[in-house]
A tleap script that builds the chain and sets N, CA, C and O, in Angstrom:
source leaprc.protein.ff14SB
mol = sequence {
  NMET THR GLU GLN ASP SER GLN HIE ILE GLN
  VAL GLY LYS ILE ASN LYS ALA LEU GLY LEU
  PHE LEU LEU CYS PHE ALA GLY VAL ILE LEU
  LEU SER ALA PHE PHE THR ASP THR SER LEU
  GLY LYS MET THR ASN LEU VAL ALA GLY LEU
  ILE LEU ALA GLY ILE GLY ALA VAL MET ILE
  LEU ARG SER GLY ALA ARG SER GLU SER CPRO
}
set mol.1.N position { 112.298 110.053 76.142 }
set mol.1.CA position { 112.838 109.355 77.471 }
set mol.1.C position { 114.804 110.235 76.886 }
set mol.1.O position { 115.656 110.309 76.001 }
set mol.2.N position { 114.457 110.601 78.063 }
set mol.2.CA position { 116.397 111.253 77.851 }
set mol.2.C position { 117.129 110.384 78.083 }
set mol.2.O position { 116.819 109.195 78.012 }
set mol.3.N position { 118.915 111.090 78.600 }
set mol.3.CA position { 119.812 109.840 77.952 }
set mol.3.C position { 119.809 109.518 80.018 }
set mol.3.O position { 119.800 108.437 80.608 }
set mol.4.N position { 119.821 110.827 80.548 }
set mol.4.CA position { 119.675 109.824 81.862 }
set mol.4.C position { 118.520 108.827 82.168 }
set mol.4.O position { 118.948 108.249 83.168 }
set mol.5.N position { 117.643 108.442 81.963 }
set mol.5.CA position { 116.584 108.164 81.892 }
set mol.5.C position { 117.682 106.371 81.455 }
set mol.5.O position { 118.032 105.392 82.113 }
set mol.6.N position { 117.836 106.830 80.012 }
set mol.6.CA position { 118.397 105.463 79.308 }
set mol.6.C position { 119.741 105.075 80.043 }
set mol.6.O position { 120.297 104.011 79.775 }
set mol.7.N position { 120.386 106.188 81.220 }
set mol.7.CA position { 121.665 105.349 81.875 }
set mol.7.C position { 121.188 103.935 82.705 }
set mol.7.O position { 121.600 102.785 82.850 }
set mol.8.N position { 119.802 104.964 83.250 }
set mol.8.CA position { 119.480 104.087 84.593 }
set mol.8.C position { 119.115 103.040 84.081 }
set mol.8.O position { 119.718 102.046 84.484 }
set mol.9.N position { 118.381 102.890 83.369 }
set mol.9.CA position { 118.022 101.423 82.717 }
set mol.9.C position { 119.104 100.434 82.607 }
set mol.9.O position { 119.184 99.359 83.202 }
set mol.10.N position { 119.893 100.927 81.797 }
set mol.10.CA position { 121.393 100.406 81.368 }
set mol.10.C position { 121.890 99.564 82.719 }
set mol.10.O position { 121.849 98.354 82.944 }
set mol.11.N position { 122.453 100.850 83.658 }
set mol.11.CA position { 122.725 100.950 84.925 }
set mol.11.C position { 121.892 99.577 85.530 }
set mol.11.O position { 122.586 98.636 85.914 }
set mol.12.N position { 120.527 99.479 85.605 }
set mol.12.CA position { 119.491 98.049 85.975 }
set mol.12.C position { 119.896 97.190 85.214 }
set mol.12.O position { 120.707 96.434 85.748 }
set mol.13.N position { 119.705 97.012 84.328 }
set mol.13.CA position { 119.881 95.521 83.493 }
set mol.13.C position { 121.195 95.371 84.012 }
set mol.13.O position { 121.163 94.401 84.769 }
set mol.14.N position { 122.523 95.940 83.965 }
set mol.14.CA position { 124.429 94.595 84.123 }
set mol.14.C position { 123.921 94.722 86.020 }
set mol.14.O position { 124.469 93.763 86.563 }
set mol.15.N position { 123.038 95.621 87.186 }
set mol.15.CA position { 123.437 95.060 88.465 }
set mol.15.C position { 122.369 93.663 88.616 }
set mol.15.O position { 122.757 92.673 89.236 }
set mol.16.N position { 120.790 93.723 87.883 }
set mol.16.CA position { 119.890 92.889 87.299 }
set mol.16.C position { 121.442 91.038 86.355 }
set mol.16.O position { 121.554 89.866 86.714 }
set mol.17.N position { 121.774 91.397 85.844 }
set mol.17.CA position { 122.716 90.377 85.402 }
set mol.17.C position { 123.957 90.112 86.636 }
set mol.17.O position { 124.220 89.018 87.136 }
set mol.18.N position { 124.517 91.228 86.908 }
set mol.18.CA position { 125.339 90.609 88.107 }
set mol.18.C position { 124.567 89.688 89.294 }
set mol.18.O position { 124.882 88.526 89.551 }
set mol.19.N position { 123.797 90.230 89.774 }
set mol.19.CA position { 123.554 89.684 90.566 }
set mol.19.C position { 122.763 88.781 90.524 }
set mol.19.O position { 122.291 88.394 91.593 }
set mol.20.N position { 122.453 88.299 89.579 }
set mol.20.CA position { 122.160 86.093 88.798 }
set mol.20.C position { 123.299 86.085 89.191 }
set mol.20.O position { 123.656 85.606 90.267 }
set mol.21.N position { 124.097 86.672 88.277 }
set mol.21.CA position { 125.526 85.846 88.033 }
set mol.21.C position { 126.141 85.355 89.950 }
set mol.21.O position { 126.780 84.336 90.213 }
set mol.22.N position { 125.674 86.472 91.027 }
set mol.22.CA position { 126.060 86.418 92.225 }
set mol.22.C position { 125.243 84.841 92.849 }
set mol.22.O position { 125.892 83.903 93.312 }
set mol.23.N position { 123.702 84.860 92.716 }
set mol.23.CA position { 122.939 83.725 93.338 }
set mol.23.C position { 123.024 83.294 92.621 }
set mol.23.O position { 121.807 83.459 92.703 }
set mol.24.N position { 123.349 82.419 91.189 }
set mol.24.CA position { 124.208 81.362 90.511 }
set mol.24.C position { 125.618 80.653 90.992 }
set mol.24.O position { 125.852 79.454 90.842 }
set mol.25.N position { 126.612 81.708 91.662 }
set mol.25.CA position { 127.611 81.409 92.235 }
set mol.25.C position { 127.512 80.563 93.402 }
set mol.25.O position { 127.835 79.381 93.519 }
set mol.26.N position { 126.864 81.595 94.497 }
set mol.26.CA position { 126.572 80.428 95.833 }
set mol.26.C position { 125.968 79.943 95.697 }
set mol.26.O position { 126.493 78.928 96.154 }
set mol.27.N position { 124.668 79.509 95.260 }
set mol.27.CA position { 124.122 78.009 94.569 }
set mol.27.C position { 125.587 76.703 94.208 }
set mol.27.O position { 125.625 75.509 94.507 }
set mol.28.N position { 126.072 77.103 93.868 }
set mol.28.CA position { 127.997 76.469 93.686 }
set mol.28.C position { 127.682 76.276 95.066 }
set mol.28.O position { 126.974 75.374 95.514 }
set mol.29.N position { 128.352 77.334 95.821 }
set mol.29.CA position { 129.056 76.840 97.122 }
set mol.29.C position { 128.713 77.093 97.779 }
set mol.29.O position { 129.445 77.801 98.472 }
set mol.30.N position { 127.002 76.789 98.425 }
set mol.30.CA position { 126.262 75.733 98.822 }
set mol.30.C position { 125.943 75.072 98.735 }
set mol.30.O position { 125.115 74.811 99.607 }
set mol.31.N position { 126.213 73.730 97.374 }
set mol.31.CA position { 126.103 72.856 96.613 }
set mol.31.C position { 127.196 72.197 97.590 }
set mol.31.O position { 126.990 71.061 98.016 }
set mol.32.N position { 128.389 72.920 97.956 }
set mol.32.CA position { 129.525 72.315 97.621 }
set mol.32.C position { 129.694 72.299 99.334 }
set mol.32.O position { 130.516 71.573 99.893 }
set mol.33.N position { 129.012 72.984 99.872 }
set mol.33.CA position { 129.214 72.648 101.807 }
set mol.33.C position { 128.726 71.419 102.193 }
set mol.33.O position { 128.994 70.859 103.256 }
set mol.34.N position { 127.582 70.759 100.804 }
set mol.34.CA position { 127.189 68.810 101.630 }
set mol.34.C position { 128.577 67.919 100.612 }
set mol.34.O position { 128.773 66.704 100.627 }
set mol.35.N position { 129.105 68.608 100.076 }
set mol.35.CA position { 131.341 67.357 99.809 }
set mol.35.C position { 132.036 67.889 100.615 }
set mol.35.O position { 133.213 67.662 100.336 }
set mol.36.N position { 131.892 68.713 101.807 }
set mol.36.CA position { 133.314 69.570 102.020 }
set mol.36.C position { 133.388 68.537 103.421 }
set mol.36.O position { 132.245 68.499 103.876 }
set mol.37.N position { 134.072 67.916 104.037 }
set mol.37.CA position { 134.197 66.733 104.885 }
set mol.37.C position { 134.301 67.557 106.051 }
set mol.37.O position { 133.476 67.299 106.928 }
set mol.38.N position { 135.131 68.508 106.287 }
set mol.38.CA position { 135.180 68.460 107.512 }
set mol.38.C position { 133.846 69.755 107.857 }
set mol.38.O position { 133.182 70.306 106.979 }
set mol.39.N position { 133.727 70.003 109.365 }
set mol.39.CA position { 132.699 71.249 109.722 }
set mol.39.C position { 132.955 72.483 109.611 }
set mol.39.O position { 132.227 73.472 109.526 }
set mol.40.N position { 134.062 72.338 109.619 }
set mol.40.CA position { 135.073 73.973 109.415 }
set mol.40.C position { 134.722 73.957 107.950 }
set mol.40.O position { 134.295 75.079 107.675 }
set mol.41.N position { 134.718 73.417 107.216 }
set mol.41.CA position { 134.847 73.699 106.173 }
set mol.41.C position { 133.624 74.312 105.676 }
set mol.41.O position { 133.424 75.351 105.047 }
set mol.42.N position { 132.503 72.978 106.326 }
set mol.42.CA position { 131.157 73.396 105.297 }
set mol.42.C position { 130.480 74.562 106.155 }
set mol.42.O position { 129.524 75.162 105.663 }
set mol.43.N position { 130.965 74.906 107.461 }
set mol.43.CA position { 130.342 76.267 107.899 }
set mol.43.C position { 131.022 77.250 107.149 }
set mol.43.O position { 130.269 78.212 107.298 }
set mol.44.N position { 131.821 77.582 106.541 }
set mol.44.CA position { 132.626 78.555 105.771 }
set mol.44.C position { 131.608 78.356 104.586 }
set mol.44.O position { 130.691 79.120 104.288 }
set mol.45.N position { 131.891 77.388 104.081 }
set mol.45.CA position { 130.889 77.641 102.166 }
set mol.45.C position { 129.430 77.451 102.806 }
set mol.45.O position { 128.760 77.149 101.819 }
set mol.46.N position { 128.661 77.460 103.791 }
set mol.46.CA position { 127.275 78.035 104.343 }
set mol.46.C position { 127.883 79.494 104.139 }
set mol.46.O position { 127.863 79.900 102.977 }
set mol.47.N position { 128.560 80.554 105.360 }
set mol.47.CA position { 128.160 81.077 105.038 }
set mol.47.C position { 128.618 82.572 104.188 }
set mol.47.O position { 128.258 83.741 104.318 }
set mol.48.N position { 129.557 81.900 103.302 }
set mol.48.CA position { 130.280 82.357 102.083 }
set mol.48.C position { 128.849 82.298 100.904 }
set mol.48.O position { 128.371 83.332 100.437 }
set mol.49.N position { 128.582 81.591 100.732 }
set mol.49.CA position { 126.914 80.720 100.165 }
set mol.49.C position { 125.736 81.932 100.521 }
set mol.49.O position { 125.162 82.547 99.622 }
set mol.50.N position { 125.543 82.110 101.618 }
set mol.50.CA position { 124.431 82.988 102.205 }
set mol.50.C position { 125.135 84.513 101.904 }
set mol.50.O position { 124.318 85.354 101.528 }
set mol.51.N position { 126.246 84.876 101.996 }
set mol.51.CA position { 126.251 86.450 102.399 }
set mol.51.C position { 126.695 86.697 100.600 }
set mol.51.O position { 126.792 87.824 100.114 }
set mol.52.N position { 126.917 85.443 99.824 }
set mol.52.CA position { 127.005 86.294 98.444 }
set mol.52.C position { 125.434 85.799 97.745 }
set mol.52.O position { 125.333 86.949 97.319 }
set mol.53.N position { 124.678 85.407 97.459 }
set mol.53.CA position { 122.852 85.240 97.279 }
set mol.53.C position { 122.174 86.451 98.130 }
set mol.53.O position { 121.171 87.064 97.764 }
set mol.54.N position { 123.231 86.793 99.879 }
set mol.54.CA position { 121.770 87.815 100.081 }
set mol.54.C position { 122.763 89.577 99.166 }
set mol.54.O position { 122.111 90.599 98.951 }
set mol.55.N position { 124.078 89.486 98.860 }
set mol.55.CA position { 123.809 90.378 97.921 }
set mol.55.C position { 123.715 90.618 96.688 }
set mol.55.O position { 123.843 91.742 96.204 }
set mol.56.N position { 123.356 89.032 95.712 }
set mol.56.CA position { 123.226 88.943 94.424 }
set mol.56.C position { 121.509 88.941 94.958 }
set mol.56.O position { 121.063 89.596 94.016 }
set mol.57.N position { 120.531 88.702 95.654 }
set mol.57.CA position { 118.961 89.321 95.887 }
set mol.57.C position { 119.067 90.937 95.614 }
set mol.57.O position { 118.376 91.515 94.775 }
set mol.58.N position { 120.275 91.729 96.655 }
set mol.58.CA position { 119.718 92.591 97.193 }
set mol.58.C position { 119.911 93.047 95.590 }
set mol.58.O position { 118.880 93.355 94.991 }
set mol.59.N position { 121.268 93.107 94.823 }
set mol.59.CA position { 121.380 93.379 93.588 }
set mol.59.C position { 120.241 93.420 92.368 }
set mol.59.O position { 120.272 94.204 91.420 }
set mol.60.N position { 119.178 92.346 92.617 }
set mol.60.CA position { 118.229 92.113 91.790 }
set mol.60.C position { 117.205 92.987 92.344 }
set mol.60.O position { 116.300 92.989 91.509 }
set mol.61.N position { 117.016 93.425 92.920 }
set mol.61.CA position { 115.771 93.546 93.698 }
set mol.61.C position { 115.797 95.285 93.423 }
set mol.61.O position { 114.789 95.992 93.384 }
set mol.62.N position { 117.093 95.713 93.264 }
set mol.62.CA position { 117.587 97.251 93.344 }
set mol.62.C position { 117.273 97.444 92.002 }
set mol.62.O position { 116.625 98.424 91.633 }
set mol.63.N position { 117.740 96.462 91.133 }
set mol.63.CA position { 118.279 96.943 89.899 }
set mol.63.C position { 116.674 96.840 89.283 }
set mol.63.O position { 116.514 97.753 88.472 }
set mol.64.N position { 115.695 96.169 89.403 }
set mol.64.CA position { 114.290 96.544 89.337 }
set mol.64.C position { 113.456 97.517 89.288 }
set mol.64.O position { 112.534 97.848 88.543 }
set mol.65.N position { 114.004 97.962 90.324 }
set mol.65.CA position { 113.863 99.279 91.081 }
set mol.65.C position { 114.521 100.396 90.415 }
set mol.65.O position { 114.192 101.568 90.597 }
set mol.66.N position { 115.383 100.043 89.701 }
set mol.66.CA position { 116.056 101.090 89.439 }
set mol.66.C position { 115.872 101.567 88.139 }
set mol.66.O position { 115.875 102.730 87.736 }
set mol.67.N position { 115.688 100.361 87.447 }
set mol.67.CA position { 114.704 99.540 86.331 }
set mol.67.C position { 114.145 100.582 85.921 }
set mol.67.O position { 114.672 101.568 85.407 }
set mol.68.N position { 112.549 100.287 86.247 }
set mol.68.CA position { 111.598 101.532 86.200 }
set mol.68.C position { 111.345 102.917 86.394 }
set mol.68.O position { 110.596 103.600 85.697 }
set mol.69.N position { 112.080 103.341 87.485 }
set mol.69.CA position { 111.731 104.545 88.217 }
set mol.69.C position { 112.864 105.575 87.115 }
set mol.69.O position { 113.886 105.360 86.463 }
set mol.70.N position { 112.229 106.405 87.310 }
set mol.70.CA position { 113.289 107.387 86.368 }
set mol.70.C position { 114.465 108.018 87.188 }
set mol.70.O position { 115.290 108.740 86.628 }
savepdb mol mol.pdb
quit
């Protein structure tokens, strides 16, 4: 294993951890949408949560591909 392969694996692990954090944070934001009083607040929380969940999911998917391929 070369140093470049080792760096790719390390970047993949970091991206997976960041993606998991974003997914958990998006879950908290989506859950908070149920406790918001106004419809504007609910829509804002839903949109923000979905955007963060999408970014987190893409980071996790790309990290798996990055850590497996050289």
